[in-house]
C-alpha positions as CSV (number, residue, x, y, z in Angstrom):
1,M,-44.4,68.7,53.8
2,H,-41.7,66.9,55.7
3,Y,-39.1,65.0,53.6
4,R,-36.8,62.4,55.0
5,S,-33.5,64.2,54.4
6,P,-32.1,67.7,53.5
7,E,-31.2,66.3,50.1
8,Q,-34.7,65.0,49.4
9,T,-36.0,68.4,50.5
10,A,-33.6,70.2,48.1
11,Y,-34.7,67.9,45.3
12,A,-38.4,68.5,45.9
13,K,-37.9,72.3,46.0
14,L,-36.0,72.0,42.6
15,I,-39.1,70.2,41.1
16,E,-41.5,72.6,42.8
17,G,-39.6,75.6,41.3
18,A,-40.0,74.1,37.8
19,I,-43.9,73.9,37.9
20,S,-44.2,76.8,35.5
21,A,-43.3,77.5,31.9
22,G,-39.6,77.5,31.1
23,P,-36.8,75.6,29.4
24,P,-36.2,71.9,30.2
25,L,-35.0,71.2,33.7
26,L,-32.4,68.4,34.3
27,A,-32.8,67.2,37.8
28,G,-30.3,64.5,38.7
29,A,-30.5,62.7,42.0
30,A,-28.7,59.6,43.3
31,A,-30.6,56.4,43.6
32,G,-32.0,55.9,47.1
33,L,-32.5,59.7,47.7
34,G,-36.2,59.2,47.2
35,K,-36.9,60.8,43.8
36,T,-40.5,59.4,43.6
37,H,-41.5,61.3,46.8
38,G,-39.5,64.3,45.7
39,Y,-41.3,64.8,42.5
40,T,-44.8,63.3,43.1
41,I,-45.7,65.4,46.1
42,P,-44.9,68.8,44.4
43,L,-46.5,67.8,41.1
44,V,-49.8,66.4,42.5
45,S,-50.1,69.1,45.1
46,S,-49.6,71.9,42.5
47,G,-53.1,71.7,41.1
48,K,-51.6,71.8,37.6
49,R,-52.3,69.4,34.8
50,V,-49.2,67.1,34.8
51,A,-48.0,64.0,33.1
52,I,-45.4,61.6,34.4
53,A,-43.6,59.3,32.0
54,L,-42.0,56.1,33.3
55,S,-39.8,53.7,31.4
56,T,-41.9,50.5,31.8
57,R,-45.4,49.3,32.6
58,Q,-44.0,47.6,35.7
59,L,-42.7,50.9,37.1
60,I,-46.1,52.5,36.4
61,D,-47.8,49.7,38.5
62,Q,-45.3,50.4,41.3
63,F,-45.9,54.1,41.1
64,L,-49.7,53.8,41.3
65,A,-49.3,51.7,44.5
66,S,-46.5,53.8,46.0
67,D,-46.5,55.6,49.3
68,A,-45.4,58.7,47.5
69,L,-48.6,58.9,45.5
70,N,-50.8,58.1,48.5
71,Q,-49.1,60.8,50.5
72,A,-49.5,63.3,47.7
73,L,-53.2,62.5,47.3
74,S,-53.7,62.9,51.0
75,L,-52.6,66.5,50.6
76,R,-54.7,67.2,47.6
77,F,-57.1,65.0,45.8
78,A,-56.4,64.5,42.1
79,S,-57.5,62.0,39.5
80,V,-54.6,59.8,38.4
81,V,-54.9,57.5,35.4
82,A,-52.3,55.5,33.5
83,L,-52.8,55.4,29.7
84,E,-52.8,51.8,28.5
85,S,-52.2,50.4,25.0
86,R,-55.0,49.5,22.6
87,R,-53.8,45.9,22.9
88,N,-55.1,45.7,26.4
89,F,-58.8,46.1,25.4
90,A,-61.1,43.7,23.7
91,T,-62.9,46.4,21.6
92,Q,-62.1,49.8,20.2
93,A,-65.0,51.3,22.1
94,Q,-63.5,50.1,25.5
95,Y,-60.2,51.6,24.5
96,R,-61.7,55.0,23.5
97,E,-63.6,55.2,26.8
98,H,-60.4,54.4,28.8
99,K,-58.4,56.9,26.7
100,E,-60.9,59.7,27.3
101,K,-60.7,59.2,31.1
102,A,-56.9,59.2,30.9
103,L,-56.7,62.4,28.9
104,Q,-59.1,64.2,31.3
105,A,-57.2,63.1,34.5
106,D,-55.3,65.7,36.5
107,V,-52.3,63.3,36.5
108,L,-51.6,61.3,33.3
109,V,-49.2,58.5,33.7
110,I,-47.6,57.1,30.6
111,T,-44.6,55.1,29.4
112,H,-41.6,56.6,27.6
113,A,-42.8,54.8,24.4
114,A,-46.2,56.6,24.7
115,A,-44.4,59.9,24.9
116,L,-42.4,59.1,21.8
117,I,-45.6,58.2,20.0
118,D,-47.2,61.4,21.1
119,S,-44.2,63.3,19.7
120,L,-45.2,62.1,16.3
121,M,-48.9,61.9,16.8
122,P,-50.0,64.7,19.2
123,S,-53.5,63.4,19.5
124,Y,-52.2,60.2,21.1
125,A,-51.8,61.5,24.6
126,E,-52.2,65.3,24.1
127,L,-49.1,65.9,26.2
128,R,-48.7,69.4,24.8
129,N,-51.8,70.4,26.7
130,R,-50.1,69.5,30.0
131,D,-48.5,72.2,32.2
132,V,-45.7,69.9,33.2
133,L,-44.3,66.7,31.7
134,L,-41.8,64.8,33.8
135,F,-39.7,61.9,32.6
136,D,-38.4,59.6,35.4
137,E,-35.4,57.3,34.6
138,A,-34.9,59.8,31.8
139,D,-31.4,58.5,30.9
140,L,-33.2,55.5,29.3
141,L,-34.6,57.9,26.7
142,A,-31.0,58.3,25.4
143,D,-30.1,54.6,25.8
144,A,-30.7,52.7,22.5
145,A,-30.3,49.4,24.4
146,D,-33.3,50.0,26.6
147,L,-35.4,51.4,23.8
148,R,-34.2,49.3,21.0
149,S,-37.7,48.4,19.8
150,T,-39.4,51.7,20.5
151,F,-40.6,52.0,16.9
152,S,-41.1,48.6,15.4
153,I,-43.7,46.9,13.2
154,E,-43.9,43.2,14.0
155,H,-43.7,40.7,11.2
156,E,-47.3,39.6,11.8
157,V,-48.6,43.2,11.3
158,L,-46.6,43.5,8.1
159,V,-48.3,40.2,6.9
160,E,-51.8,41.4,7.9
161,C,-51.2,44.7,6.0
162,K,-49.8,42.7,3.0
163,A,-46.6,44.7,3.4
164,A,-44.1,41.9,4.3
165,A,-42.6,41.6,0.8
166,L,-42.3,45.4,0.1
167,D,-39.3,47.6,0.5
168,H,-39.1,49.5,3.8
169,I,-40.8,52.8,2.9
170,A,-43.6,51.2,0.9
171,A,-44.2,48.7,3.7
172,A,-44.4,51.5,6.3
173,K,-46.8,53.5,4.2
174,L,-49.1,50.6,3.8
175,V,-49.1,49.9,7.6
176,K,-49.8,53.6,8.3
177,E,-52.9,53.4,6.1
178,N,-54.2,50.0,7.2
179,A,-53.0,49.0,10.7
180,D,-55.6,48.7,13.5
181,S,-53.6,50.2,16.4
182,D,-52.3,53.7,17.1
183,E,-49.0,52.3,18.1
184,D,-48.4,50.5,14.8
185,R,-49.4,53.6,12.8
186,A,-47.1,55.8,14.9
187,S,-44.2,53.4,14.3
188,A,-44.9,53.5,10.6
189,S,-45.0,57.3,10.7
190,A,-41.6,57.4,12.5
191,I,-40.1,55.0,10.0
192,I,-41.4,57.0,7.0
193,Y,-40.0,60.2,8.6
194,A,-36.6,58.6,9.2
195,L,-36.3,57.3,5.7
196,E,-37.4,60.6,4.1
197,N,-35.1,62.6,6.5
198,P,-32.0,60.4,6.9
199,A,-29.4,61.2,9.6
200,W,-26.4,59.3,10.9
201,Y,-28.1,58.3,14.1
202,K,-31.1,56.7,12.5
203,E,-31.2,53.3,11.0
204,V,-34.2,51.4,9.5
205,G,-34.1,47.7,8.7
206,K,-35.4,44.3,9.6
207,D,-34.2,42.2,12.5
208,E,-33.9,38.4,12.6
209,T,-37.7,38.0,13.3
210,G,-38.6,39.9,10.2
211,A,-39.9,42.9,12.2
212,L,-39.3,46.3,10.6
213,I,-37.5,48.5,13.1
214,L,-36.3,52.1,13.4
215,K,-33.1,52.0,15.5
216,H,-32.2,55.3,16.9
217,R,-28.7,55.6,18.2
218,M,-29.9,58.8,19.8
219,P,-33.6,57.9,20.4
220,G,-34.2,60.9,22.6
221,R,-34.0,63.2,19.6
222,M,-37.4,61.9,18.5
223,L,-38.7,64.0,21.5
224,K,-37.4,67.3,20.2
225,R,-40.7,68.5,18.8
226,L,-42.6,67.5,22.0
227,I,-40.0,69.2,24.2
228,N,-40.1,72.4,22.1
229,D,-43.9,72.5,22.1
230,S,-44.4,71.8,25.8
231,P,-44.6,74.5,28.5
232,R,-42.1,72.7,30.8
233,C,-40.3,69.3,30.6
234,I,-38.5,67.9,33.6
235,F,-35.9,65.1,33.1
236,T,-34.9,63.2,36.2
237,S,-32.7,60.2,36.9
238,G,-29.7,59.0,39.0
239,T,-27.5,58.9,35.9
240,L,-28.2,61.9,33.8
241,Q,-24.6,63.0,34.2
242,V,-21.5,61.3,32.8
243,S,-18.2,62.6,34.2
244,G,-20.1,65.2,36.2
245,R,-21.7,66.8,33.2
246,F,-25.1,66.8,31.5
247,D,-23.5,67.2,28.1
248,H,-24.0,63.7,26.8
249,F,-27.6,63.5,27.8
250,A,-28.5,66.9,26.5
251,K,-26.8,66.1,23.1
252,A,-28.6,62.8,22.9
253,I,-32.0,64.4,23.6
254,G,-31.2,67.3,21.3
255,I,-31.5,69.9,24.0
256,N,-29.5,73.0,23.1
257,H,-30.4,75.1,26.2
258,Y,-31.7,73.8,29.6
259,A,-32.7,75.6,32.8
260,P,-29.7,77.2,34.5
261,E,-30.9,75.8,37.9
262,S,-30.4,72.2,36.6
263,R,-28.2,70.2,38.9
264,H,-27.4,66.8,40.3
265,I,-28.1,66.2,44.0
266,D,-26.1,63.6,45.9
267,P,-26.6,62.8,49.5
268,S,-23.8,63.8,51.8
269,F,-23.8,60.3,53.1
270,H,-25.9,57.5,51.8
271,G,-24.7,54.0,52.7
272,E,-21.3,52.4,52.7
273,L,-20.1,50.7,49.5
274,N,-17.0,48.7,49.1
275,V,-16.1,47.9,45.5
276,F,-13.9,44.9,44.5
277,V,-12.7,44.5,40.9
278,A,-11.4,41.2,39.5
279,S,-7.9,41.5,38.1
280,D,-8.1,38.4,35.9
281,E,-10.7,36.9,33.6
282,M,-13.0,34.5,35.5
283,S,-14.8,31.4,34.4
284,P,-18.6,30.9,35.1
285,Q,-17.5,28.3,37.8
286,E,-15.2,30.8,39.5
287,I,-17.9,33.5,39.3
288,S,-20.5,31.2,40.9
289,E,-18.1,30.4,43.7
290,Q,-17.8,34.2,44.5
291,I,-21.6,34.5,44.4
292,V,-22.2,31.6,46.8
293,A,-19.5,32.9,49.2
294,S,-20.9,36.4,49.3
295,E,-22.8,37.9,52.1
296,R,-26.6,37.6,51.5
297,P,-29.0,38.6,50.2
298,V,-27.1,38.7,46.9
299,L,-28.3,40.4,43.7
300,V,-26.5,39.3,40.5
301,L,-27.1,41.6,37.5
302,T,-26.4,39.9,34.2
303,T,-26.2,41.1,30.7
304,S,-28.4,38.3,29.3
305,H,-30.8,35.5,30.2
306,I,-28.4,33.0,28.9
307,L,-25.8,34.0,31.4
308,S,-28.4,34.1,34.2
309,E,-29.4,30.5,33.4
310,E,-25.7,29.4,33.3
311,L,-24.9,30.9,36.7
312,G,-28.2,29.7,38.1
313,G,-27.3,26.2,37.3
314,L,-24.0,26.6,39.2
315,C,-25.6,28.2,42.3
316,N,-28.0,25.6,43.5
317,D,-30.3,27.7,45.7
318,A,-30.4,30.8,43.5
319,T,-33.6,32.4,42.2
320,V,-33.2,33.0,38.5
321,R,-35.4,35.4,36.6
322,S,-36.7,33.6,33.5
323,Q,-37.0,35.2,30.1
324,G,-40.4,37.0,29.8
325,E,-41.0,36.9,33.6
326,A,-41.8,40.2,35.3
327,L,-39.0,41.4,37.5
328,A,-41.4,41.8,40.4
329,N,-42.4,38.1,40.2
330,A,-38.8,37.0,40.3
331,V,-38.1,39.2,43.3
332,S,-41.2,37.8,45.1
333,R,-39.8,34.3,44.6
334,C,-36.4,35.2,46.2
335,P,-36.2,34.4,49.9
336,D,-35.0,37.0,52.4
337,N,-31.5,35.6,52.6
338,G,-31.3,34.4,49.0
339,I,-29.6,35.0,45.7
340,L,-31.4,36.6,42.9
341,I,-29.9,36.3,39.4
342,S,-31.5,38.6,36.8
343,A,-31.0,40.2,33.4
344,G,-32.5,43.6,32.9
345,A,-32.6,44.7,36.5
346,W,-30.3,47.7,36.3
347,S,-33.2,50.0,37.3
348,G,-36.7,49.8,38.7
349,L,-35.8,47.3,41.4
350,D,-36.7,48.6,44.9
351,E,-38.0,45.9,47.2
352,P,-38.0,46.9,50.9
353,R,-38.0,43.3,52.0
354,L,-34.6,42.6,50.3
355,R,-31.8,45.0,51.2
356,W,-28.9,43.6,49.1
357,R,-25.7,43.1,51.0
358,T,-23.8,42.1,47.9
359,V,-24.4,43.2,44.3
360,V,-22.5,41.2,41.7
361,I,-21.9,42.3,38.0
362,P,-20.3,39.3,36.3
363,K,-19.8,40.9,33.0
364,T,-19.2,44.6,32.2
365,P,-22.6,45.8,30.9
366,Y,-21.6,47.1,27.5
367,L,-24.3,47.6,25.0
368,R,-24.9,44.6,22.8
369,P,-24.5,45.2,19.1
370,S,-27.7,45.7,17.1
371,V,-28.0,44.3,13.7
372,L,-30.4,45.5,11.0
373,D,-30.4,44.1,7.5
374,G,-27.1,42.4,8.4
375,K,-25.3,45.6,9.4
376,Q,-24.1,46.5,13.0
377,V,-25.5,49.9,14.0
378,T,-24.1,50.3,17.5
379,R,-21.1,52.6,18.1
380,Y,-18.5,52.0,20.8
381,L,-19.2,55.4,22.4
382,D,-22.8,54.5,22.9
383,S,-21.8,51.2,24.4
384,Q,-19.3,52.8,26.7
385,V,-21.8,55.3,28.1
386,V,-24.4,52.5,28.6
387,A,-21.8,50.5,30.6
388,I,-21.1,53.5,32.8
389,R,-24.7,54.2,33.5
390,R,-25.7,50.5,34.1
391,T,-22.8,50.0,36.5
392,N,-23.8,53.1,38.4
393,Q,-27.5,52.0,38.5
394,G,-26.4,48.5,39.6
395,L,-24.3,49.7,42.6
396,H,-27.2,51.7,43.8
397,R,-29.4,48.7,44.0
398,G,-27.7,48.0,47.3
399,L,-27.8,51.5,48.7
400,R,-31.5,52.3,49.3
401,T,-31.2,53.6,52.9
402,P,-28.8,55.9,54.7
403,D,-27.4,53.1,56.9
404,A,-27.0,50.5,54.0
405,K,-23.8,48.5,53.7
406,C,-23.1,46.8,50.4
407,K,-20.3,45.2,48.6
408,L,-20.1,45.5,44.8
409,L,-18.2,42.7,43.0
410,L,-17.2,43.7,39.5
411,L,-16.0,40.3,38.2
412,D,-15.0,41.4,34.7
413,P,-11.5,43.0,34.5
414,R,-12.7,45.5,32.0
415,S,-14.6,47.3,34.8
416,S,-11.2,48.7,35.9
417,R,-10.8,50.7,32.7
418,P,-10.3,54.4,33.4
419,E,-13.4,55.5,31.6
420,L,-15.5,53.0,33.6
421,K,-14.2,54.1,36.9
422,E,-16.4,57.1,36.4
423,A,-19.4,54.9,37.2
424,I,-18.4,54.8,40.9
425,P,-19.2,58.0,42.9
426,K,-16.1,59.4,44.6
427,R,-17.7,59.3,48.0
428,F,-17.5,55.5,48.1
429,K,-14.5,53.4,49.1
430,V,-13.2,51.6,46.1
431,L,-10.5,48.9,46.3
432,W,-9.5,48.9,42.7
433,E,-6.5,46.7,43.5
434,S,-8.3,43.5,44.6
435,F,-7.4,40.0,43.6
436,A,-9.6,36.8,43.3
437,E,-8.0,34.1,45.4
438,G,-8.7,31.1,47.5
439,S,-11.0,29.0,45.2
440,R,-9.8,25.5,44.7
441,K,-8.3,23.9,41.6
442,V,-6.8,20.5,41.0
443,R,-3.3,20.7,39.6
444,T,-2.4,17.0,39.0
445,H,-3.6,13.7,40.3
446,I,-4.7,14.3,43.9
447,V,-2.6,17.5,44.5
448,E,-4.9,20.4,45.5
449,E,-3.9,24.0,46.1
450,A,-5.5,27.4,46.7
451,M,-5.5,29.7,43.7
452,R,-3.3,32.8,44.0
453,S,-3.3,35.9,42.0
454,A,0.0,36.5,40.1
455,A,-0.7,40.2,40.1
456,L,-1.0,40.4,43.9
457,R,2.7,40.2,44.8
458,S,3.9,42.9,42.4
459,A,1.1,45.2,43.4
460,A,1.9,44.7,47.1
461,L,5.6,45.3,46.7
462,K,4.8,48.5,44.7
463,K,2.3,49.9,47.2
464,L,3.5,48.6,50.5
465,G,7.2,48.8,49.8
466,A,9.8,46.2,48.8
467,K,11.0,45.7,52.4
468,C,10.2,43.1,55.1
469,S,7.7,44.7,57.5
470,Y,8.9,42.5,60.5
471,M,10.2,44.8,63.2
472,G,13.9,45.2,62.9
473,C,14.3,43.3,59.6
474,T,16.2,45.1,56.8
475,V,15.7,42.5,54.0
476,S,14.8,44.4,50.8
477,E,15.9,42.2,47.9
478,K,12.8,41.5,46.0
479,H,13.6,37.8,45.3
480,L,13.8,37.3,49.1
481,L,10.4,38.8,49.8
482,D,6.9,37.2,50.0
483,V,3.4,38.4,50.4
484,H,1.8,37.1,53.6
485,H,-2.0,36.8,53.9
486,L,-3.3,38.1,57.3
487,K,-6.2,35.7,56.9
488,P,-5.1,32.3,55.6
489,I,-6.0,31.8,52.0
490,A,-7.0,28.2,52.7
491,Q,-10.2,29.5,54.3
492,G,-11.7,29.7,50.8
493,A,-12.6,31.8,47.8
494,R,-12.6,35.6,48.2
495,F,-11.2,38.9,47.0
496,T,-8.0,39.9,48.6
497,T,-7.1,43.6,48.9
498,L,-3.8,45.2,49.8
499,D,-5.2,45.8,53.3
500,D,-5.3,42.0,53.7
501,V,-1.6,41.4,53.2
502,V,1.9,42.4,54.4
503,V,5.3,42.0,52.9
504,L,7.7,39.7,54.8
505,C,11.0,38.1,54.0
506,K,11.0,34.4,53.4
507,N,12.4,33.6,56.9
508,H,9.9,35.8,58.8
509,H,7.1,34.5,56.5
510,A,7.9,30.9,57.5
511,Q,8.3,31.9,61.1
512,T,4.8,33.7,61.0
513,H,3.1,30.6,59.6
514,H,4.8,28.4,62.2
515,Q,3.4,30.6,64.9
516,M,0.0,30.5,63.3
517,R,0.0,26.7,63.4
518,L,1.1,26.7,67.1
519,D,-1.8,29.1,67.8
520,D,-4.3,26.9,66.0
521,L,-3.0,23.8,68.0
522,Q,-3.3,25.7,71.3
523,S,-6.9,26.8,70.5
524,T,-7.8,23.2,69.7
525,E,-6.4,21.9,73.0
526,D,-8.2,24.6,74.9
527,E,-11.5,23.4,73.5
């Protein structure tokens, strides 16, 4: 089989070598490398009974229609069925018929949530009978934010089972006995187990809707029994590593030993990324100005639908993903040269029609606190790791091909914290010292001036030197030095880097601007 790059070939061989019994394999690969082709073709072609777990139903739909699966099936025919929830069928008989076909298929496709259910109820998907079980986007297994409702019993179900007024364990036991769906009974089983076997990383309580929820700060540990009982588990993602190590992921999943061949594969060259970080806090209006001024198409990754709506109201022609709308639908509404503002689009967004030239992250994507029974259960460490992973996922939305060129705007000053710099691979050019300038603000009455960054002058003097750069000039007294913009700041809002300025003494600064005005006048006369 011909793969599109040496790195994709190496990744596919890594997967192919793991299609046999053995310890868990951790197969990291940068976004855009082509993981779906890299694992689908070896798995489907192997003739083994395999299962592939994806994080959302949307990604399952994309996988079933993917070129990767079609190519794999052209090499060897195999039955491929995605296991659906009982809620998608009108009758229990229809669901049982569907489930039987899914369990008999050569390739079973499931969600992460279904794998977690199977870990507690082995008859649900019979994953232990598979030769290989691969988890794509596996970092989300250890991310409580993306799996915050993995095990929940909705208030309506509690009411139907006459359990709403009972204490947590009594309510869960009643649901386990009386609920109609496998999913609700599995959630009840998980909640009962958590309450009877307490641990610091497990919290059970009710949220603001009255749902009974098991909140795992380390949700992947619920997979330990499944991992231990399965012949081979493969975990793959672009962000399994933090600071170049698998330690955090392995600890979160509860893996003590993993295959020694586990590795992360980065392309030697995959696109050009320039990163700009705001040095000062920005208002929604200032953020919207940066979005509108950016090269299109623009992808804006927000931390909430509320922020999406606010920024969408300030960017007149933007496409805003609404709450409850499928990401694919929002993408389809965005024009080729448009602006898409979306919450929850850190992963699973790969639309060939839209190659993002600018990716904007207005707020550092820390994990939002979770509250159960009035108590916050999210740790700062969890939140920090989520911010690193989401930032890394976000920047790769614009790097889907080897020739891609993308600008990443991190408009929250917190993104420059040392621990968050780890989110940016070292192979990319990062302009950490960049300064938001040029947007307009009214000072008093009718006086208007271009905004300037107070931090820019001191940074320029420190890095470029406290000396006038004009040939032959020896002025070095700091109070006599200015920072001159090579491109006039009056041209509008932008991020200024230290490559865009020079240090001049006040006299040569004035002389330079005078010459620029003469040049402008001459060009006007020539027209």
